[in-house]
C-alpha positions in Angstrom: 9.7 9.4 17.1 10.9 8.3 13.7 11.8 4.6 13.2 15.4 4.1 12.2 15.6 0.5 10.7 18.7 0.0 8.8 18.4 -0.8 5.1 21.3 -1.0 2.6 20.1 2.4 0.9 20.0 5.1 3.6 16.3 6.3 4.2 17.3 10.0 3.9 18.4 9.4 0.4 15.1 7.5 -0.6 12.8 10.1 -2.7 9.0 9.6 -2.5 6.7 11.5 -4.7 2.9 11.5 -4.1 0.3 13.1 -6.6 -3.2 13.8 -6.6 -3.5 15.1 -3.1 -3.0 11.8 -1.5 -4.1 11.6 2.2 -1.7 13.3 4.6 -1.8 10.0 6.7 0.3 8.4 4.1 2.7 11.4 4.1 2.9 11.0 8.1 3.3 7.2 7.9 6.3 7.7 5.8 7.8 10.4 7.8 7.4 8.4 11.0 9.2 5.5 9.5 12.3 7.9 9.0 11.7 8.9 5.2 12.5 12.5 5.0 12.2 13.3 1.3 8.5 13.2 0.8 7.0 15.4 -1.7 3.2 15.9 -2.0 1.7 17.5 -5.2 -2.2 18.2 -5.1 -2.7 17.4 -8.8 -2.0 14.9 -11.6 1.1 15.6 -13.8 1.1 15.3 -17.7 3.3 12.4 -19.1 6.1 14.9 -20.0 5.9 16.5 -16.4 6.0 13.2 -14.7 8.9 12.0 -16.8 11.0 15.0 -15.6 9.8 14.6 -12.0 10.4 10.9 -11.6 14.0 10.5 -12.5 15.4 10.3 -9.1 12.1 9.0 -7.4 12.2 5.8 -5.6 8.6 5.5 -4.6 5.6 7.0 -6.4 2.2 7.5 -5.1 -0.8 8.1 -7.4 -4.6 8.0 -7.5 -6.7 7.3 -10.7 -5.8 10.4 -12.9 -2.1 9.9 -13.2 -1.1 7.8 -16.3 1.9 5.6 -15.9 3.0 5.0 -19.4 5.9 3.0 -21.1 7.7 6.5 -21.5 7.2 7.3 -17.7 8.5 3.9 -16.6 11.5 4.1 -19.0 12.4 7.6 -17.5 12.1 6.2 -13.9 15.5 4.7 -13.4 15.5 4.5 -9.7 11.8 3.6 -9.3 11.1 0.6 -6.8 7.5 0.7 -6.4 4.2 2.5 -7.4 1.4 2.7 -4.7 -1.9 3.3 -6.3 -3.9 5.0 -3.4 -7.3 3.7 -5.0 -9.2 0.6 -6.1 -7.9 0.0 -9.6 -4.6 0.0 -11.4 -6.0 0.6 -15.0 -4.0 3.9 -14.9 -0.7 1.9 -14.8 1.0 0.0 -17.8 1.2 -3.2 -15.8 3.1 -4.9 -18.5 5.9 -2.4 -18.7 6.0 -2.1 -14.9 6.6 -6.0 -14.7 9.2 -5.8 -17.4 11.0 -3.0 -15.4 10.7 -4.8 -12.2 8.5 -2.1 -10.5 6.1 -3.4 -7.9 2.7 -2.0 -8.1 0.3 -2.1 -5.0 -3.2 -0.8 -4.9 -6.1 -0.6 -2.2 -9.0 -2.8 -3.5 -10.9 -2.9 -0.3 -10.5 0.3 1.7 -13.2 2.4 0.3 -15.8 -0.4 0.0 -18.2 1.0 2.6 -18.0 4.6 1.3 -19.2 3.5 -2.1 -21.7 0.9 -0.9 -23.3 3.8 1.4 -23.5 6.1 -1.5 -25.3 3.5 -3.8 -28.0 3.1 -0.9 -28.2 6.9 -0.6 -28.7 7.4 -4.6 -31.3 4.6 -4.6 -33.4 6.4 -2.1 -33.1 9.7 -3.8 -33.9 8.4 -7.2 -36.7 6.2 -6.2 -38.4 9.2 -4.5 -37.6 11.5 -7.5 -35.7 14.0 -5.1 -33.4 15.3 -7.9 -36.5 16.9 -9.8 -37.9 18.1 -6.7 -34.7 19.6 -5.5 -34.3 21.4 -9.0 -37.8 22.7 -8.6 -37.3 23.9 -5.1 -34.3 25.7 -6.1 -36.1 27.4 -8.9 -38.9 28.6 -6.5 -41.4 25.9 -7.6 -43.4 23.9 -4.9 -43.5 20.4 -6.1 -45.4 18.4 -3.3 -46.6 15.1 -4.8 -46.4 11.5 -4.2 -46.9 10.2 -7.7 -44.0 8.3 -9.0 -42.3 8.3 -5.5 -41.8 4.8 -3.7 -40.1 3.1 -0.8 -37.2 1.0 -1.1 -38.9 -1.7 1.0 -40.2 -4.7 -1.0 -38.4 -3.7 -4.2 -35.7 -5.7 -6.0 -32.3 -4.5 -6.4 -30.0 -6.1 -9.0 -26.3 -6.1 -8.5 -24.0 -6.6 -11.2 -20.7 -7.7 -10.0 -20.9 -9.5 -6.6 -17.4 -8.6 -5.3 -16.2 -6.6 -2.4 -18.5 -3.7 -3.0 -21.4 -5.5 -4.6 -21.7 -7.8 -1.6 -21.6 -5.2 0.8 -24.4 -3.3 -1.2 -26.1 -6.6 -0.7 -25.9 -6.8 3.0 -27.2 -3.1 3.4 -30.0 -3.5 0.9 -31.4 -6.3 2.7 -31.3 -4.6 5.9 -33.5 -2.0 4.3 -36.1 -4.4 3.2 -35.1 -5.0 -0.4 -35.0 -8.3 -2.2 -31.5 -8.8 -3.7 -30.5 -10.5 -6.7 -27.2 -10.5 -8.3 -25.1 -11.5 -11.5 -21.4 -12.3 -11.7 -19.3 -13.9 -14.2 -17.7 -16.0 -11.4 -19.6 -18.2 -9.0 -20.2 -16.4 -5.9 -21.6 -17.4 -2.5 -24.8 -15.4 -1.8 -25.0 -13.4 1.5 -28.1 -13.4 3.5 -31.2 -14.1 1.2 -29.6 -12.9 -1.9 -30.3 -14.9 -4.9 -28.1 -15.5 -8.2 -30.0 -14.2 -11.3 -28.2 -16.8 -13.4 -28.2 -14.2 -16.4 -27.8 -10.5 -16.9 -31.0 -10.5 -19.0 -32.9 -12.0 -16.0 -31.4 -9.5 -13.6 -32.2 -6.5 -15.8 -35.7 -7.8 -16.4 -36.7 -8.2 -12.8 -34.7 -5.4 -10.8 -36.2 -2.1 -9.8 -32.8 -0.8 -9.1 -29.7 -1.8 -11.0 -26.3 -1.1 -9.6 -23.0 -1.9 -11.3 -19.9 -2.8 -9.6 -17.5 -4.4 -12.1 -13.9 -3.8 -13.3 -13.1 -2.1 -16.8 -11.9 -4.6 -19.1 -12.9 -6.0 -22.8 -15.9 -7.9 -21.2 -17.5 -5.0 -19.4 -17.1 -2.0 -21.7 -20.5 -1.0 -22.9 -21.9 -3.9 -21.0 -25.0 -1.8 -20.6 -25.5 -0.6 -24.1 -28.0 -0.7 -26.9 -28.4 -4.5 -26.7 -28.8 -4.9 -22.8 -30.5 -1.7 -21.8 -33.5 -2.6 -23.7 -34.0 -5.5 -21.1 -34.4 -3.1 -18.2 -37.7 -3.4 -16.4 -39.9 -0.3 -17.3 -39.8 2.4 -14.5 -36.4 0.9 -13.1 -33.4 3.0 -11.9 -29.7 2.5 -12.9 -26.7 3.3 -10.7 -23.0 3.3 -12.2 -20.4 3.8 -9.5 -18.0 1.3 -11.2 -16.2 2.4 -14.3 -17.2 4.9 -16.9 -17.0 2.7 -20.0 -19.4 0.1 -18.7 -22.6 2.1 -19.6 -23.5 3.8 -23.0 -24.8 7.1 -21.9 -26.2 8.1 -25.0 -28.5 5.0 -25.2 -29.2 5.6 -21.5 -30.3 9.2 -22.2 -32.8 8.2 -24.8 -34.2 5.5 -22.5 -34.7 8.0 -19.7 -36.4 10.5 -22.0 -38.5 7.8 -23.5 -39.7 7.0 -19.9 -38.4 3.4 -20.1 -35.7 4.0 -17.3 -37.0 6.3 -14.4 -33.7 7.7 -13.4 -30.0 7.1 -13.0 -27.0 8.1 -10.7 -23.7 8.2 -12.5 -20.5 8.9 -10.7 -18.0 7.7 -13.4 -17.8 8.7 -17.0 -15.9 7.8 -20.2 -14.0 11.0 -20.3 -13.5 13.0 -17.0 -11.7 16.3 -16.3 -8.3 16.4 -15.1 -8.7 18.7 -12.3 -11.4 20.5 -10.3 -13.0 23.4 -12.1 -12.5 22.1 -15.7 -15.5 22.1 -18.2 -17.4 18.8 -18.0 -20.0 17.6 -20.4 -22.0 14.5 -20.4 -25.2 13.3 -22.3 -27.2 13.0 -19.1 -27.2 16.7 -18.3 -30.7 18.1 -18.2 -32.2 14.8 -18.0 -35.0 14.1 -15.5 -34.4 12.5 -12.2 -30.5 12.0 -12.7 -27.7 12.4 -10.1 -24.4 13.3 -11.4 -21.4 13.2 -9.2 -17.8 13.8 -10.0 -16.3 10.4 -9.3 -16.6 10.6 -5.5 -17.8 7.2 -4.7 -14.9 6.4 -2.5 -14.1 10.1 -1.6 -14.7 10.2 2.2 -12.3 11.1 4.7 -12.4 7.6 6.3 -11.9 6.1 2.9 -8.9 8.1 2.0 -7.3 7.6 5.5 -7.8 3.7 5.2 -6.4 3.7 1.7 -3.3 5.7 2.9 -2.9 3.1 5.8 -3.4 0.1 3.4 -1.0 1.2 0.7 1.6 2.7 3.0 2.0 -0.7 4.9 2.3 -2.4 1.6 5.0 -0.1 0.4 6.9 -0.5 3.8 6.8 -4.2 3.8 8.3 -4.1 0.4 11.0 -1.5 1.0 12.1 -2.9 4.3 11.4 -6.6 4.3 10.9 -7.5 0.5 7.3 -8.6 1.1 5.1 -8.2 -2.2 1.8 -9.4 -0.9 -0.8 -7.3 -2.7 1.4 -6.6 -5.7 -0.2 -6.5 -9.2 3.1 -6.8 -11.2 5.8 -8.9 -9.2 4.8 -12.5 -7.7 3.4 -12.2 -4.3 5.9 -13.2 -1.6 6.0 -13.1 2.2 9.1 -14.3 4.2 10.5 -14.2 7.7 13.6 -12.3 8.8 16.7 -14.4 9.0 19.1 -13.5 11.7 22.8 -12.9 11.0 22.5 -12.4 7.2 22.0 -9.9 4.6 19.0 -9.9 2.4 19.1 -9.7 -1.5 16.2 -9.1 -3.7 16.5 -10.4 -7.3 13.8 -9.9 -10.2 14.3 -11.6 -13.4 12.6 -12.8 -16.5 10.8 -16.2 -15.9 13.0 -18.4 -18.1 14.4 -21.8 -17.3 17.8 -21.8 -15.8 17.9 -18.5 -13.9 17.6 -20.0 -10.4 20.2 -22.7 -11.4 22.6 -19.9 -12.5 22.0 -17.9 -9.3 22.8 -21.0 -7.0 25.7 -22.0 -9.3 27.5 -18.6 -9.0 27.1 -18.4 -5.5 28.3 -21.9 -4.8 31.4 -21.5 -7.0 32.4 -18.6 -5.1 31.7 -20.3 -1.6 28.8 -17.9 -0.7 26.5 -19.7 1.7 22.8 -19.3 1.3 21.2 -19.1 4.6 17.6 -18.7 3.1 16.0 -18.5 -0.2 12.6 -17.9 -1.5 11.2 -18.0 -5.0 7.9 -17.0 -6.6 7.0 -16.8 -10.3 4.3 -15.9 -12.5 4.1 -16.2 -16.4 6.6 -13.3 -17.0 8.6 -12.7 -13.9 10.5 -14.5 -11.2 11.2 -13.0 -7.7 13.9 -14.5 -5.5 14.9 -13.3 -2.1 18.2 -14.6 -0.9 19.7 -14.4 2.7 23.4 -14.8 2.5 26.4 -14.6 4.7 27.1 -10.9 5.9 30.8 -11.0 5.1 30.0 -12.1 1.5 26.9 -10.1 0.7 28.6 -7.5 -1.5 30.3 -10.1 -3.6 26.9 -11.8 -3.9 25.3 -8.6 -4.9 27.9 -8.2 -7.8 27.5 -11.9 -9.0 23.7 -11.5 -9.1 23.7 -8.6 -11.3 25.7 -10.6 -13.8 23.1 -13.5 -13.9 21.4 -13.5 -17.5 17.8 -12.4 -17.6 18.2 -10.1 -14.5 15.9 -7.1 -14.3 16.7 -5.7 -11.0 18.7 -6.5 -7.9 18.6 -4.8 -4.6 20.5 -5.3 -1.3 17.6 -5.0 1.3 19.8 -4.9 4.5 
């Protein structure tokens, strides 16, 4: 039975748009919570298409292909929140989302296991040179040989980026008998017998298998390019299931053909097709002992269901309670319900005097504040106010007139 929690804005009027074939679990979750206008589209939309589609949308769900630009956000007059049903938020202009008071959520942990398992699987395939043997078998050539094929046990895996995925790869690797070394720009506690390599060069020179698990930013773009790839141990294999801009594929191709690197598994690329069936090119096509996959590291049924649950819950908590834990744009704030009151959410530019003006205006009009919560970051302030039910409409009107206000909403 659908939930019928009361909000100031009837649930049957809230419009939700899901793009990129987001898990049906998320759709069902919203419907079970009483939201009836849920539209699901299987593909990403262009900027122009999205600007037209988003005008009356309150909640937008996307994955990694849809680009949320300033133009899109400016067209989204009713947009309250964006749910990124994936790990990253690179596809969203977070500065503009923040300026527009739009809450952005993602699911940084939900597909961790899926990626980690595929990394281990790729390592086994490459170290046994399965891609070449598979290709030969499909071409009718019998290629039964042990030369150049090895066991994982006793080898060293170097993990670049020891976060959620990297640390799980570490645990799985050690269980298979690998020695684990890692490198991270931040100090991380090693799991099991893993060791900190201290430097990227040290890791590359020792690792038989190198796997990347880093974000896309100015520090990581071309992290493994002409300068660093030359430090790779001869005969090592490289796995990139992180971000497409992290590895220079032209340089990698040359090192594979020269025999310096024995193979690679690449799942992410600098330029990726917009939809299934589109033409795809990469410098690594036709290279020996190379596994190429179409950005499927987290594409399992389990991961997509977990992501659907995770992001849906965050969106519900914001829509129905004003909770912003997990937000990438608005300060994170959790708050208990206040009996006998109406709750108002106020998002404003973080400049001195706003909270004082809020309290002054309400006090001058004899509106009692039963509960108040404030959280700020460098740009945005987020205030939640519980006020007297009889005076909440007047309070809402006063709060809209406060200087530096970005967005005000009566929650219930």
